[in-house]
FIBA-116397 format. One record per residue (C-alpha): residue number from 1; residue in three letters; x, y, z. Coordinates in pm, 1 decimal. Example, Ala and Ser with C-alpha at 12.3 -4.5 7.8 and 13.67 -1.06 7.14 Angstrom:
! residues 2
+-----+-----+----------+----------+----------+
|   i |  aa |        x |        y |        z |
+-----+-----+----------+----------+----------+
|   1 | ALA |   1230.0 |   -450.0 |    780.0 |
|   2 | SER |   1367.0 |   -106.0 |    714.0 |
+-----+-----+----------+----------+----------+
This chain:
! residues 137
+-----+-----+----------+----------+----------+
|   i |  aa |        x |        y |        z |
+-----+-----+----------+----------+----------+
|   1 | UNK |  10550.1 |   8351.4 |   9462.7 |
|   2 | UNK |  10471.3 |   8413.6 |   9095.3 |
|   3 | UNK |  10178.5 |   8626.8 |   8984.1 |
|   4 | UNK |   9895.6 |   8399.4 |   8866.9 |
|   5 | UNK |   9621.0 |   8653.3 |   8801.0 |
|   6 | UNK |   9552.5 |   9024.4 |   8756.4 |
|   7 | UNK |   9214.8 |   9198.1 |   8750.3 |
|   8 | UNK |   9105.9 |   9558.1 |   8696.9 |
|   9 | UNK |   8761.0 |   9711.0 |   8728.2 |
|  10 | UNK |   8632.1 |  10066.0 |   8682.5 |
|  11 | UNK |   8294.0 |  10186.9 |   8813.3 |
|  12 | UNK |   8104.3 |  10502.5 |   8719.1 |
|  13 | UNK |   7995.8 |  10637.7 |   9058.0 |
|  14 | UNK |   7686.3 |  10820.6 |   8925.8 |
|  15 | UNK |   7551.1 |  10509.6 |   8753.5 |
|  16 | UNK |   7634.3 |  10302.5 |   9059.3 |
|  17 | UNK |   7448.5 |  10554.5 |   9279.5 |
|  18 | UNK |   7135.9 |  10502.8 |   9068.4 |
|  19 | UNK |   7158.1 |  10130.0 |   9128.0 |
|  20 | UNK |   7197.8 |  10184.7 |   9503.5 |
|  21 | UNK |   6901.4 |  10424.5 |   9508.7 |
|  22 | UNK |   6665.7 |  10143.8 |   9405.5 |
|  23 | UNK |   6619.9 |  10008.6 |   9757.5 |
|  24 | UNK |   6358.8 |   9757.7 |   9639.5 |
|  25 | UNK |   6628.1 |   9575.2 |   9440.6 |
|  26 | UNK |   6819.0 |   9474.9 |   9752.5 |
|  27 | UNK |   7143.1 |   9522.4 |   9556.9 |
|  28 | UNK |   7349.4 |   9661.0 |   9846.6 |
|  29 | UNK |   7240.7 |   9389.3 |  10090.2 |
|  30 | UNK |   7304.2 |   9117.0 |   9830.4 |
|  31 | UNK |   7648.9 |   9250.2 |   9741.3 |
|  32 | UNK |   7807.4 |   9388.0 |  10058.9 |
|  33 | UNK |   7856.7 |   9252.0 |  10409.7 |
|  34 | UNK |   7725.9 |   9469.7 |  10694.2 |
|  35 | UNK |   8080.8 |   9572.2 |  10791.1 |
|  36 | UNK |   8143.8 |   9700.2 |  10437.9 |
|  37 | UNK |   7833.2 |   9917.8 |  10459.3 |
|  38 | UNK |   7894.7 |  10033.2 |  10816.1 |
|  39 | UNK |   8144.5 |  10308.2 |  10728.3 |
|  40 | UNK |   7965.8 |  10443.9 |  10426.3 |
|  41 | UNK |   7807.9 |  10739.0 |  10609.1 |
|  42 | UNK |   7466.0 |  10893.3 |  10553.3 |
|  43 | UNK |   7552.5 |  11127.9 |  10266.8 |
|  44 | UNK |   7430.9 |  10951.0 |   9949.8 |
|  45 | UNK |   7717.2 |  11079.4 |   9734.4 |
|  46 | UNK |   7978.1 |  10964.6 |   9986.4 |
|  47 | UNK |   7795.3 |  10633.2 |  10026.9 |
|  48 | UNK |   7795.2 |  10569.8 |   9651.1 |
|  49 | UNK |   8163.1 |  10659.0 |   9621.6 |
|  50 | UNK |   8254.9 |  10433.0 |   9914.6 |
|  51 | UNK |   8061.1 |  10133.3 |   9787.0 |
|  52 | UNK |   8161.2 |  10186.1 |   9421.9 |
|  53 | UNK |   8524.5 |  10139.3 |   9522.2 |
|  54 | UNK |   8439.0 |   9822.3 |   9708.7 |
|  55 | UNK |   8232.9 |   9692.3 |   9418.6 |
|  56 | UNK |   8523.8 |   9759.5 |   9181.3 |
|  57 | UNK |   8748.6 |   9563.8 |   9419.9 |
|  58 | UNK |   8513.5 |   9264.6 |   9419.8 |
|  59 | UNK |   8486.4 |   9266.9 |   9040.2 |
|  60 | UNK |   8864.6 |   9307.6 |   9000.9 |
|  61 | UNK |   8913.9 |   9007.5 |   9228.4 |
|  62 | UNK |   8674.6 |   8795.4 |   9020.6 |
|  63 | UNK |   8865.0 |   8896.0 |   8705.4 |
|  64 | UNK |   9204.1 |   8814.2 |   8862.9 |
|  65 | UNK |   9071.8 |   8479.9 |   8985.6 |
|  66 | UNK |   8928.0 |   8406.4 |   8642.4 |
|  67 | UNK |   9253.6 |   8496.4 |   8466.0 |
|  68 | UNK |   9439.7 |   8262.2 |   8703.6 |
|  69 | UNK |   9217.8 |   7977.2 |   8578.9 |
|  70 | UNK |   9274.2 |   8044.2 |   8207.6 |
|  71 | UNK |   9210.9 |   7729.0 |   8005.1 |
|  72 | UNK |   9019.9 |   7564.4 |   8290.9 |
|  73 | UNK |   8652.2 |   7584.1 |   8379.9 |
|  74 | UNK |   8541.6 |   7828.7 |   8651.6 |
|  75 | UNK |   8591.7 |   7703.3 |   9006.0 |
|  76 | UNK |   8237.2 |   7819.1 |   9091.0 |
|  77 | UNK |   7934.6 |   7852.2 |   8866.7 |
|  78 | UNK |   7832.0 |   8216.7 |   8826.3 |
|  79 | UNK |   7505.3 |   8149.5 |   9011.1 |
|  80 | UNK |   7705.1 |   8005.9 |   9305.0 |
|  81 | UNK |   7927.4 |   8314.5 |   9337.7 |
|  82 | UNK |   7813.1 |   8532.5 |   9626.6 |
|  83 | UNK |   7988.2 |   8871.4 |   9617.2 |
|  84 | UNK |   7942.9 |   8896.0 |   9994.3 |
|  85 | UNK |   8202.6 |   8617.1 |  10017.6 |
|  86 | UNK |   8455.0 |   8871.4 |   9884.8 |
|  87 | UNK |   8486.0 |   9128.6 |  10162.6 |
|  88 | UNK |   8684.7 |   9450.1 |  10137.7 |
|  89 | UNK |   8852.6 |   9513.8 |  10471.5 |
|  90 | UNK |   9072.5 |   9787.6 |  10614.9 |
|  91 | UNK |   9402.4 |   9707.4 |  10785.4 |
|  92 | UNK |   9342.6 |   9975.6 |  11048.9 |
|  93 | UNK |   9562.5 |  10227.1 |  10867.7 |
|  94 | UNK |   9330.3 |  10291.2 |  10571.6 |
|  95 | UNK |   9488.8 |  10034.0 |  10339.3 |
|  96 | UNK |   9236.0 |   9803.6 |  10174.2 |
|  97 | UNK |   9258.8 |   9428.3 |  10155.0 |
|  98 | UNK |   9034.8 |   9135.2 |  10075.8 |
|  99 | UNK |   8901.1 |   8874.8 |  10314.6 |
| 100 | UNK |   8742.3 |   8572.3 |  10151.8 |
| 101 | UNK |   8457.8 |   8369.6 |  10299.3 |
| 102 | UNK |   8257.9 |   8055.4 |  10227.5 |
| 103 | UNK |   8271.5 |   7885.8 |   9889.0 |
| 104 | UNK |   8498.6 |   8154.6 |   9742.7 |
| 105 | UNK |   8757.1 |   8106.8 |  10020.0 |
| 106 | UNK |   8756.5 |   7731.0 |   9970.6 |
| 107 | UNK |   8779.7 |   7753.9 |   9590.5 |
| 108 | UNK |   9059.0 |   8013.1 |   9589.8 |
| 109 | UNK |   9273.4 |   7827.2 |   9846.0 |
| 110 | UNK |   9437.3 |   7623.5 |   9566.9 |
| 111 | UNK |   9562.5 |   7942.6 |   9395.1 |
| 112 | UNK |   9632.7 |   8186.0 |   9676.8 |
| 113 | UNK |   9683.7 |   7991.8 |   9997.9 |
| 114 | UNK |   9726.0 |   8298.8 |  10219.2 |
| 115 | UNK |   9569.3 |   8645.2 |  10243.4 |
| 116 | UNK |   9914.9 |   8796.2 |  10176.8 |
| 117 | UNK |   9895.6 |   8648.0 |   9825.5 |
| 118 | UNK |   9605.0 |   8879.2 |   9734.3 |
| 119 | UNK |   9700.5 |   9241.7 |   9666.5 |
| 120 | UNK |   9439.9 |   9517.9 |   9628.2 |
| 121 | UNK |   9457.3 |   9882.7 |   9530.6 |
| 122 | UNK |   9144.9 |  10102.7 |   9518.4 |
| 123 | UNK |   9136.9 |  10454.1 |   9374.4 |
| 124 | UNK |   8880.9 |  10730.6 |   9322.5 |
| 125 | UNK |   8907.2 |  11017.4 |   9075.7 |
| 126 | UNK |   8617.4 |  11248.7 |   9005.2 |
| 127 | UNK |   8315.6 |  11033.4 |   8926.3 |
| 128 | UNK |   8511.3 |  10711.1 |   8886.0 |
| 129 | UNK |   8617.3 |  10436.4 |   9124.8 |
| 130 | UNK |   8872.9 |  10176.6 |   9018.6 |
| 131 | UNK |   9043.9 |   9874.6 |   9168.9 |
| 132 | UNK |   9327.1 |   9640.7 |   9077.0 |
| 133 | UNK |   9381.7 |   9295.0 |   9224.3 |
| 134 | UNK |   9697.1 |   9088.8 |   9183.9 |
| 135 | UNK |   9700.1 |   8721.3 |   9288.7 |
| 136 | UNK |  10016.5 |   8537.4 |   9375.7 |
| 137 | UNK |  10019.6 |   8160.3 |   9388.1 |
+-----+-----+----------+----------+----------+
């Protein structure tokens, strides 16, 4: 299958940690599924690093999906996009992948009909988390 979209996102872990620290905002609950938060641990630094990588993955996916629709309107309005519908999962061997849910899954089906058509790489270096998503279609 040809590549139809590529997305990259970089997250500053310290800045992201500040956003997570504001528990009144509800940011973590509005962005991550319970399973994504389950393995984050209790150490705040480790938690921020863990979730920053997942956030970068979600944003990289949105960018890849958007680039695949170049010249066409978005498949979902920005206010209809729920980042919890883009779930970062583990294959059981520590390799990350994406599992799509709800409106995002339905909208993306036309571009990437199978989970194998969505490739994800997440990396951490110092205070930075980054992710790349490649969509085949």
